[in-house]
N, C-alpha and C positions, 0 to 999 in steps of 0.2 A: 418468425421468431426462432432464435437459436438457443439451445441449452448446451452450455459448455461444461466440460468435465472439470472436476475440482482441481486437477493438476494444471488447468489452463486459466483458472480464475485470476490469478495474479497478473498473468500476461494480458488478459483481456482488459483488466482494469487499468493497466498502464496505458493501453492504447486508447480506450474509450473514456476514461475518467480522469486520470492524472494528466493526460494530454502533453506530457513532457516527452512522449515517445513518438517517433516517426519511424516506421519500419522500412520495408522495401521501398526502393525509389518510386515515388508516386508518379502516376501518369498525369495527364492534363486534368483528369477528374480526381484530383488528389483529395485525401482526407481533409475535411475542414473547408473545402471550397464552398462557396455560397450557392452554387448552382446545382449541386448533386447531393445525394445522401451520404451518410457516414461511410468512410472507406474502411474495409476490413482486409487486412493483408491476406494474400492467397494461401499462406501457410496454415491458416486456420480452417479453410474449407475442407482440407484433407482429413481433418480430425472430427468433422461434424458427425459423420455416420457413426464412428466409434463412440462418440460422446453421448449420442442420443440415448443409449441404454444405461448410462452411468447414473446412479442415484446421487443427485446433487442437492444438498440442503440449502445452498445459497446460489441460485441460478442468476444468470445475467441476461437481461432482456435487451436486445439490440434492435433499434429501428434502422433498417437499411433497405435500399432498393437498387436493383440493377439498372443499367442505362436504358434497357428496353422498356420496362414497365414503370419507370420513374414518373410520378405525377407532376403535372405542371405546377410550379411554385405558386401558392396562393398569396395574394396581397393581404396584409394585416398581420395580426399577432397570433400566428399559428405555426405548428411544426410543419415539416415538409409534406406531411400527408394532407395538409389543408383542412384538417378537422380538429386536431388536438390544440387547445388554447395554450398560449404561453402565459403562465401566471407570474413568473419571476425569472430574472436573469442574473447569473453570477459572472463576474468579469475578473480576469487576472491577466497580467502581462508577464512574458518571459523574454528576457534579453538574450540575444545571440552572443556567443563568446568570441566569435571572430566573423569578419565580413566574408561574404561569398562574392567573388568577382567574376566567375564564369558566367557568360551570357546565357548559355543553354541550361544552366542548372536551376533546380527548383528554388523558389523563394522561401519555402519552408525549411527551417534549419534541420539538419540531420540529427540522428540519435546521438552521434558522437559529440555534437555541439551542445545539446540540451541536457543530456543525462549527466549528472554530476559524477565524476570519477570517484571510486571508493577510496583510492589512495590520497585524494586531495584533503588536506588537513586545514586549509584556511578557514577562518571564521565565517566569511561570507558564503563559501561553498557549503559548509555545514548548515548554515542558516537556510540556504535555498533548498537543501535536501530535507530539512525539517518541515519547511512550508509545503513542499510537494507531498510529503508523507501525511501531513495534516489534511491537505486537500483530498488525497486519495481516501483516507479514512472517513472524512466528512461525507463525501459523495457516496461511499458504500452505505453509510448509515441512512442517508437520504433515500437511497434505493430501497433499503430495508423498510423504511417508513411508508413506501408505496408510491413515491413520486416518480413520474415519468421524466425522462431526460433526453435532450438532444443537444449536440455540440457543434459550434461553428468556430472557425479560425479566420483571422485576418493577419496575414504575415508579410513581413518585409525582410530585408537583409539584416536589419539591426534588432528587430523585436517581433514578437508574435503576440497578438491579443486574442485571448480565448474567451468565448461566450458560451456558457452552459445554460441552456434554456430548460426551465422546470415547469411541470404541469401536474396538477392534483387531479387524479381520476375521481369518479363519482363516489366510490366506496370510501376513499380518504376524506372527501369533502363531507360526506354524511357523518362519519365518525367524529371529525373535528368540530363540525357545526354543533353537535349536541354537547360536546365538551366545552366549547366556548360560549354556549348559550346564545347562539345567533337567533334572530327573530324570524319566525316563519309566518307567512300570510294565511289568514283564516277567512277573511271576507273583505271584498273591495268596498271602498267608501268614496264618496265624492270629494274632490279637492276642496280644501278650506282656504278662504282668503285670509291670510295672516297679516296683511298690511292694513293697519288702522287707518292710514290716510286714504287708502283706496275705498274703505268702507264709508268714511265720512264724505268723500267726494261723490260716491255713488248715491248716498242718501240725499245730498244736496243737488243731485242731477247736474253736476259739473263735469265736463269732459276731463278725463284723466290722461294726460300726455305721458305720464311716467309708466303706465301699464303697457306691456308688450307681450304678445303671445309668443312664447318660446316653444319650439317643437320638442317632441319626445320627452315630455315631462314625466318623471317617474310616477308610477301609480301609487296610490295611497291605500293602505290596508289596515284592518284590525289584525293585530299580530299577537303571537305568544311565543314562549321559548320553544326552540326546535326540539322535537323528540323523534327519533328514528322509528319507534314503535307506533307512532301516530302519523306516519308519513301520508297515509291515504286521506287524512283530514285536511291537509294543507293544499292550497290552490297551486296548480301548476306542477304537482309532484311528478307527473309523467314525463315532463320535458327535462331530461337530465342535462341537456346542453346549456339551457338558459335559466334553470331554476335558481341557481346561485348567481348573484351579480358579480361582475369582475372585481369590484371592490371587496366583496366577501371572499372571493377566491384569493386575492392578494393577501388578505389578512390571515387566512388559514395557512397558506404556504409560508408566510413570514413567521407564524407561530411555530411551524415545524422547523424552520431554519433556526429559530432562536433556541429551540430545545435540543437540537441534535448535537450529540457528542462527537468531537473530532480527535480527542486525545484521552487523557486520564481524568476520570470524574473527580478523583480526590484533589486534583489540581484545578478543578472547575474549568476544564478546557471544553467549553460548551458554547455553541451559538455562533451565528454568522457575524454578529457585531464584533465579537472578540477576534475572529479571524481577520476581519478588515483592519482592526486595530493592530494586529500582529503583522499585517502585510501579506497574508496569504491570498487575499482577494483585494482588488482595487475598488470594486464597486459591487453593490447588490441592490437591485431596484426592479419594481414592476414596470411594464412598458406603457407608454402613452397609447391612447386609442387612435393611432394613425397620425397623420400630419394635422397641424392646426390651420394651415392655409386653405382657403376655400378653393374648390376645383374651378378650372377655367371655364368648363362647360356648365351652363345653368342646370341645376338639378333641384329636385324637390327638397325643401328644408327638412322633411322627415327622413331623408336619406343621408343627412350629415352625420358624421360620427360625434361622439360626446365632446371630444376636444374641439372640433370645429364649431359645435353649437356654443360652447363656452366662449370661444374666441369671438365669434360673430355677434353674439347677443350680450356679451358681458365685458370682455377684455379690451375692446376697442375704445378709443377716446371719445368717439361720437355717441357712446352709450352712457355718458356721465350723468344724465338726468333720468335714466331708466331704473326701475326696480332691479335689484340683483336676483338672478335665478338661483335662489338658495337651495332648492331641491336638487337642481342639477349639480351645484357645487358639492353638496353632500354626497350625491351619488358617485361623483368622480373622485373626490379627494377625501371623503370621510367626514365624520361629525366634528372632529377637533378643528380642522381648518374652516369648515363651514360655519362653526360657531364664532370664529374670529371675524369672518367677513360679516356675519349677521350682527355681531356687536359693533363693528366699525360702521356699518350702514345705519344701525339704530342710533348710535352716538352722533353720526353726521346729521341725521334727520332732526335730532333734538337740538343740534347746534343752530338750526335755521331760526327758530323763534328767538333764541338768545342773541344771535347775530343781528336780527332785525331790531330788537329792543335796544341793543348796544349802539347800533348805528343811529337810531332815533335819539338816544340820549346824547351822543356826540354832536349830532346836527342841532339839537336844541341848545347845546352849549355854544355852538358857533353863532346861532341866531340871537342868543341873549347876551353875547359879549358886550354889546353897547350899553346894556343896563346894569353892568357891574359897577356899583358905586365905588368900592375900594380901588379898582383899577383906574377909574376916572379921576379920583383924588390923587393917585400917584402920578398920572400923566400931566395933571394941571398944577402939580405942586411946585414946579420950578426949582428954586434953591431953598425951599422951605425946610426940607428934611436933609440935613447934612449927615450922612451915615459914617460910622466909624470904619477905619481901614479893615480890610478882610485878611490882611497878613501883616507881619511886623515891619516889612519894608514897603508896604503899599501906602497910598494916600487916601484921604477921605474922598467920598463921592456923593453925588446928589441922587436921591431916590428916583427922581424923574427920569434918570437914564435907563431904568429897567421897565419903561412903560410897555414895550412890546411883550416882554416876558410875563409881566403881570396879567396882560390880556390873554396870552396863551395858557397861562396857568389856570385860568378860569375854565378852560375846556375840560380839564381833568379834575377840577375841584369845585363842583357846584352841586346844588341839591339833587339834581338828576342822577349824578354818579352815586350818591348815597342810596337812593331808591333802587338803582340798578344793582348795587352790591347786595341789597336785601333780596331782590328778585333772583339773583344768581345763586344765593344760598338755598332758596327754596327750589330753584331749578335743579341744582346738583342732587338734592335729596330725592326729589320727585323722579328724576331721570333714573336713578338707581332702583327705586321701587318698581317703576314700570318695566325696567329691564328684567327684574326678577320674574315678572309675569310673562314677558316675552320669551325668556329662556326656558321657562317651564313649559310653555306651549310648544316651542321648537323641540325640546327634549322629548316630549311625548310624541310629537309628529314624526320624529326621527327614531323612535323606539329606543331611546337611551335614558329615559327618566329613571328607571330602576337599575341603571348600570352602576355597578360598583367595581372598582379595579380589583381584579383577583389578587391573590397573594403573589406579590411581585417576586420575580427571580432576581438574584444579585446582579448588579451591573457587571459588564465584562471587565472593566478596569478594576473593580473591587475584587472580582473573583481571581484576577491575575495577581493581585498584590496582597491579598489577605494572608496572614501568616499561619492560621490554623483552620481546622474544620470542626464545626459543631453541629449538633442536631437541631433542626428548625422545630420549635415547639408547636407550630401549627401543622406543618406537613409531615413532620417526623423524618424528613430526609436530611442527611448530612449536607451542610452547605458551608462555603467559606465564612469565616468568622473573624471579626476584628474586635479586640477588647473595648468595652464601652468607656472605661476610664481613660484609656489612651486617646480615644476619639474626643472625649470631653477636654482633655488637656490640649489637644491640637486645636480644638475650636476656641479655647481660651487664648491660645497663642495667636490664632488667626484674628480674634477680636482685637488684640493689641496692635496687630498690623493694620487693621481697619482704622483704629483710633489714630495711629501714626499718620496714615494717609489722609484722614480728615484734618489732622493738624497741618499737613502740607497744604491742603486746600485753604485753611484759614490764613496761613502764611502768604499764599498767593493773593488772598483777599486784601490783607494789609498792604501788600506790595502795590496792588491796583489803587488802593486808597491814597497811598503816598504818591503814586504816579499822577493821580488826578490833582493832588495838591501842587505838585511841581509844575504841571502844565498850566494850572491857573495862575501861579506866580509869574511864569514866563509870559503869559498873555498880558498880565497887568504891566509888566516892565517893558513891553513893546512900545508903549506910549500911544498906540492907536486907539482912538475912542471906540471904534467898532469892536476891536479885539478885546478891549477892556470890558465893554458891556457884555459881550458874549463869551467871556472867558470861562464861566462856569459851564455853559452849554457845550463849548468845544472840548473842554476837559472831560466832561461826562461822557460824550459820544465817543471820543477817542479811547478813553479808558474802558468803555463797554466793549468796544471792538477787541481790544487786547484781552479783556476778560473772557470773551467768547472763544478766542483762540486757545487760551489756557484751559477753559472748560472742556473743549473738544479733545485737546491733547491729554489731559488728565483722565478723561473718560475712557479713552483707548487704553491708556496704561493700566488703569485700575481694573477694567474688565478682564484684561489678560491676567492680572494678578489675582483677581477674585476667582477666576477659573482654576488657577493652580492651587490656591488655598482650599477651594472646595474639593478638588481631587485629593489633596493631601489629607483632608479630614476623613476620608474613607467612609463615605455614606453608602449604605448597603444597596438601596434601591434607587431607581432613576427618579422617582417622585421625591424622595428625600434629598437627592442631589440637586434637582431642579429648584426645590423650595429654598434650600440653603444658598444656592447661587443667586436666585432672584432677590432674596433678602439682602445679600451683601451688595450686589450691584445697585439695587434701588436705594439703599441707605446712602451709599456713596454719591450716586447721581443726584439724589435729593439735596444733599449738602452742596454738591458741586454746582448744580444749576441754580439753586434757590438762595445760596448764602449771600450773594451780592444784592439781589432784590430785598432780602430780609434786612440787610444792613441799611440800605437806603430807606426802607419803609419804617423801621422801628428804632434805629440807633443813630442814624446820621442827624446831626443838629441837636441831639439831646444832651451832649456833654461839652458844649462849646464854652460855657462860662460867660464872663462879661469883662469889659475893659478893666485892666489891672489884675484880673484873676482868670485869664484864659486857661482852659484845659489843653494839655499838650500830649503828643504821642511821638516818642523818639525825637524830641526837640521841635517838632512841628505842631502848629496849632491844630486842634481838632476841627474836622470839617463842619461847616454849617450848610444848611440847605441853600439852594440857589435863589435867585431873585423871584422866580415863579413858584417857589415852594418845593417841598420834597416830592410831591405827587407827580409833577411834570418830569422830574429826574427819574422817578420810578417808571413812568410811562416810557421814557427814552430807553431805559435799561431793558424793560420787557420787550419792547419792539425789536431791539437789536439782538437780544439773546434768543427770544422765541422765534421770530421770523427768520433770523439768520440761521439758526439751527435747522429749521424746517427746509430752507432752501438748500443748505449743504447736504442734508440727509437725502432729499429728493434727487439731487444731482448724483450722489453716490449710488443710490438705488437704481438710477437709470444707467450709469456708466459701468460700475464695477461688474455686474453680471455679464454685460456684453464683453468686457475684457477677459473674464474667466472663460466664457464660452469660446472666445476667439483662440485662447491658448489651448483649450481642449480640442478644438477642431484642428488646430495646427498640428498637435501631437498625432491625432488619428490620420491626418492627411499624409504625414511622413510615413506611416505604416502602409497606407493604401498604395502610395507610389504611383505606379502605372495604371492602377485600377480606378483612377479618378473618373474615367469616362462612364463607368457603370453606376447605376443608381444605388446608393447605400441602403442597407436593410434597416428595419425599424430599430433593432437593438444597437446598431452602429450609430444611428442618428441620436438616440437617447443617451448613449454613452458620451456623445459630444456635449451634452447639456451640462449645466451646473448642478452640483448636488444641493438639494434643498437644505437650507440652514435653519429651518424651524421658525417658530413664531416669537421667540424671545425678544429680538430687536424690534419687531413690529409693535408688540404690546408695550414695551418700555417707552418707545417714542410717543405712543398715544397717551399713556398714563402720565408722563411728564407734561405733555400738552394739557391734559385735564387739570393738572395742578396749576399751570400758568393761568388758565381762564377762570379758575374758581378762587384761588388764594389771593391773587392781586388784581381782581377784576375791577375794584373800586378805582384804581389808578389808570386803567387802560380799558375803556369800554369797547374798543374795537378788537380786543383779543378774540372773542368768539367769531367775529367775521373772518379774521385771518386764519383761525383754526378751521372754519368751514371750507374756505378756499383750499387750504392745504389738504384736507381730508378728501375732497373731490379728486385731487391729483393722486393722493395716496392710494385710494381704492383702485384707480386705473393702473398705477405702477405695480401694486401688489398682484392684481389679477393678471396682468401681462407677464409678470415674473413666473407665477405658478403655472400658467397655461403654456407659455412659449419658451421660457428660458430655463426653468428648473426641470430636473428629472422628476418623474412622478413619485411623490412621497408615499410611503406606506400609510394606508388609511388607519387612523386611530379613533377610537370611540371616546366620547366625553359627554358629560351632561351639563357642563357650564364652563366658564372661562377660568375656573380654578382660583388660585391665590390672588390673581390680579383683581378680582372683585373685592376682596378684603382690603387691598391697597387703595382701591377707588373709594371705598367707604371711609377709610381713615382720612384720605385727602378731603373728602366732602365735609367731614366733621372738623378737620383742621381749618378749612376755608371759612367756616362760620366764625371761629375764634379769631382768625387772622383779619377778616373783614371788620369784625367788631373793633379790634385794636387799631386798624388802619383808619377807620372813620373817627374814632375817639381821639387818637393821639397824633396822627399825621395830617389828617384833613383839617381845613379851617372851618368846617361845617359847624361844629359845636361852639367854638369861640364866637363866631358870627351870630349864632342862634342865641347864645347867652347875652351878647351885647344888644341884640334886638329886643330881648325881653326886658333888660334892665335900663337901657339908655335910649336907643333910637331904632325904630322899626325899619327905617330906610338905610341904615348903616352909615349915616353921615357922621364923620369924625372917627370912624373905626380905625383908619390907618394911624392917625395921631395917637389914639388910645392904645394901640398895640405896640407902639414904640416907646422905649425907655431912654432916659438920658444917661450918659456916661457918669460914673461916680465923680465926685468933686476932686478926688485926688488924681484923676486921669488928666494930666496937664498937656498931653500932646495935642488933642482936639477936645477942648473942655466941654463944648456944647454938642458934641456929635451924638447921634442916636443909634440904637441897636434894637433888634426885634426881641422883646421879652416883656414879661409882666413883673418888673422890678422897680423898686424905689431908687432914690438917688444914692443910697448906700449899698445897692446891689442885693437887697433882701426882696423876697417874693411879696407881692401885694396880696390883699384880700381877694381880689378878682382871680388870681392864680389858684388859690385854694378852693374857691367856689367852682372854678372851671374843672379842677381835678375831681371834685366830688361829682360833678355832672358827667364827666368822662367815665368814671368808674361805674356810676349808676347806669349809663347808657350801655356799657359792656354787659353788665349783668342782665339788664332788660332785654337786650338784643339776643344774647345767647339763649336765655330761657324761652323767649318767644319762638325762636327758630327751632330749638330742640323740641319744644312742645308740639309745634306743627309737624315736625318730623315724626314724632310718635303717633300723632293723630293720623297722618298719611299712612304710616305703617299699619295702623289698626284698620283704617277704612279700606285701603286697597289690598285685597288678598293676593298672596303670592301666586296662587293658582286660580285662574278664572273659573267662574261657576260652570260655564259651558264645557270647559275642559274636564272638570270633575265628573260631569255626567258622561262624557265620552269615555273616561277612564273606567267608570263602573260598567259601561256597556262592553268594553274590551275585556275586563276581568270576567264578566259573565260568559262571553264567547270562549275565552281560554279555558274556563272551568268545564264548559260543555265539551270542548274538543279534547282535553287531556284527561277526562274522567276515565280511570282504569276499569275496563270491562263493565261499563255502566249498564249496558243492556243485558250483558250476561249475568250480572249480579241480580238484576231485577227478575229475569226468567228463572234463575236458580232459586231465588227466594220463593217464588210462586210454587215451584216444584216441591220444595221442602215442605211448604204448608200443605200441599195436596197429599204428599207422602205421609205426613204425620197423621192427617185425618183418616187416610186409607188404612194406615197401620193399626189404628185403634179399633176399627170395625172388622178388619180382615187380616189377622196376623200371619196368614200364609203367604201374603204378597211380599215379594222381595224386590226392593228398589235399588237401582245403581245410582249413586251420587258421586259427583266429581270429588276425588280426594278421600273417599271413604272405602273401607274394606267390605267385601260382600260376604 
C-alpha cells in the first residue's frame, strides 16, 4: 500500500482513476493489460519515501504487484489478488484522435492523443473534458465512501475500453446493510413445499414428473432486520467473505453508486444512472457468476455456479414441464424478477384447467354439429329462403348456400360456450384471489413482506431538467423541484395527445371496416359461386391481417410517443414515472388491440336497418354479420390478432437479442484485434451481452393476453389453449434471455407485481360485463332459448321465425327475406321486445351472480394462509428476542437495584455503585 503526498494526489488520480492518462512508454506489462497488476510510472517510486511522512487527509490506496510476486490470476469474479470479490463494473470508452501505424508501437494511445488540449475550444472536446472531470470526481467520492477499485483496459488503435472493478469491504457492507434494512438470519428452518400441485400429487401418491432436485438450493431462515450492534446474534456472522450474498453485495454497491456525487449537488449531479445518461459511462453492471455453459468434464452438480444451475435446470427447452427453481432465481436476480417468473408460472399453471375445459367445449361443439336443428333447416331449405341482396349492386341469394358456415358457426355459438364464459368469469376472479395468497407466501419466504420503498430519490432525468431546488418535506434535504401546476398542465396536454392518438386508432378501425366491405363487394362481383359464398369469410380474414399490421405499427409508434410524453411531464421518482408510462401505454394498447373485437362483438350488425331503410356510413351500407353469425367472425379476429401477435413477439424475442449481442461482440472484437486468441475475461464477456430492458414489455404482453382469454372467451373457447402453449414458450425464451443473453440486472426488492395486479383486477371485472353482453346480444343462445320456451323445444321452424319479409314497398325483390324480428312494415314485433327484456334481465342476473360469488370467494379465501400467519408470529418472536436492547443487562440491573434498596433501608452506611448514577 502506498501513501502519496498531497501534491501528487491529482497526478495519481489521473493515472489510476481518470484513465485518460498514459505516462512513460509502457513495456509489455503495460498499465491496464489483463495479465499483470496496475502499472505505476517509475517517476512515482522516487517520491515514495518522502511522501511516507507527509500527513495526507485524502490518501490513495493502490493495488499493485511486481512481476516477481504477482499472484496467479484466479478464475471468477475477483480482483487480481484472487480474494477480493468484484461487486460491480463501470465501463467507458475513449476514442483515439488519430491512428497509430507503427508496428512496434504500443496499442494504448499516448497521453498526447487522449488528453484534451487546453487551447481546444471545440464543443466536442470541451464535452470530453467535462465527462473526464466528472468521472474523476465520481471515482474520488467512491473511494471516499470506502469502495475498493481495480482497473483494466482493452485497447486498440481506434479506441480504448476501460473497466473499473468495484468491491465493497466488510465495514462498508455492514454499515449499508443496516441503513438498507437488509434481512439477517436468526435460525435455520426446513424448506417449505410451496407448490400446491406437488402437495396434491403427494397426498394422492401419484408420481410427480414436474419435481426435480436442483442443487445448491438457498437455505431458508427466520430473519429480522440487520443490526450491527446485534451481529453476534446472527448466523454465520464470523464468515465475512460469505455472510452477504452476491445479490446483497450488488444492491449495496449500486446504492452507493446511486448516491455518490460527481458534480454540484445543487444541480443534482448525483448517481451513476445520470452519468450513463450523460455519456460519461457506457455501462454499469454486476458480473454474472461465471459462464452458463456446462463444463466439458463431468463434475458434481453441487460444484456448478449459480448461472450454470439456472441454465441447466431452468433455461433449457427440455425443462418446459419442470417446476421453476424460484428460490434460485430470487437468489441470482432478486425478488422483482423472481416475482415476475413466479406470476408467469402461476398464471400458466392456472391456464391448464381453462385450456382443458375450453378444448372439451370445442370438441363437444364438433360432436354435436349434426344435432343442430337450425343448421339442418338451412342446409335442406333449397330455394325456400330467398335472401335480400347484401349490397346495392348485389343480387339475391338462397340461404342454403351458407350451409357450411351455419354448421361452423355452431362451434362458437352453442350452449357449451355460454357455460364456458361463466366458468371463465369465475376462473379469472379465483385466479387473482389465489395469486394474492401465493404472493404473500412468497413475499414472506423471501423476506420482503414488510418491504416498503424508501423515500425515493429524484430520477436522473428529472434532476437534470428541473428548473429549481426545493426542500424535501420528508428528508429536509434540498432536491430538484418542478412546479406542480406546470406538471398538471403538461399532463393535461399529454392527455389530449392520447385522445388524438386514440382517434387515429378509431380512424384506422373505420378504414378496416370499409376495406372489409369493399373486399366483400369485389368477391360478389366475381361471379364465382365459391367466392360469393365465402365472401364474408375472405373479407374478414384479410381485413384482420391488415388490422394486425396496423395494430403492431401503431403500438410501436405510440410506445415511443408515450415515453417522450412521460419524460416531458417531469415525474419526480421512478415509481411515479413507471406508473404514468404504464397507464398511458396500456390505455392505448387496450384500445389498439381490443377496438376491432369490440366492434365485431357489440356493434357490427346492430345498425344495418332493413330494405328501403338501410343505414349507411360514408355512402356505404353498414356491415351485417356474416352467414355464421358475428361470433364466428369474432373468433376469426381473435385467432388472427391474439395468435399472430404471440408468434411475432416470440420471433422478435428470439432474434432481436441475438442481433444486439452480435453487434456488441463485433464492437469489442474490433478493439481486441490481435488479442482474439486469448480467452476474454468475465467483464469483457458480460460487456458483450445485451443490457437488460426490464419487465415492462413482458408484463404488457401477458396482461393483454389475459384480456383476450377473459373478455372474449365466449366466442373463442380455444383461446386459453393457445395462451397456454404460448406461455410455455414464453417462460423458456425469457429465462434464456436473462441467463444467457442479458447482462446481469441489479437485484431489486419487491413484495408484489405492482400496478399490474390492479390492471388484471380491472380486466377480470370488465370480462364479467363483456361476457354478459356478448351472450345476451351477440350470441343466439337467448333467442333460441326463448323460442324453445314459447313455441318448440326442438327449435323446429326457428330459421323461418327469425327471418322477416321485406316491406311491401321494396320492389326490387318483393318476397326476399332478411334476419330480423320485424313485421311487413319494418316495425319491431312483440317477440323482439320480449327478447330485449330477457336479454337485459340476463345481464343483470349474470353480473349480480358472478360479483356475489366474487365477494364470497374474497371473504372465504384469506389473502394470507393460516400456516403463514403462524410462521410470521414465530419470526416476530425470534426477532424480538434477538434485538432486545440489553435484555439480560436490564434484568440483572433491576435485581441489583432491588437488593440495593433493601440494603439501604437497613444499613445506610453501605454505598452502592449503579451504572449511570453518581457516588
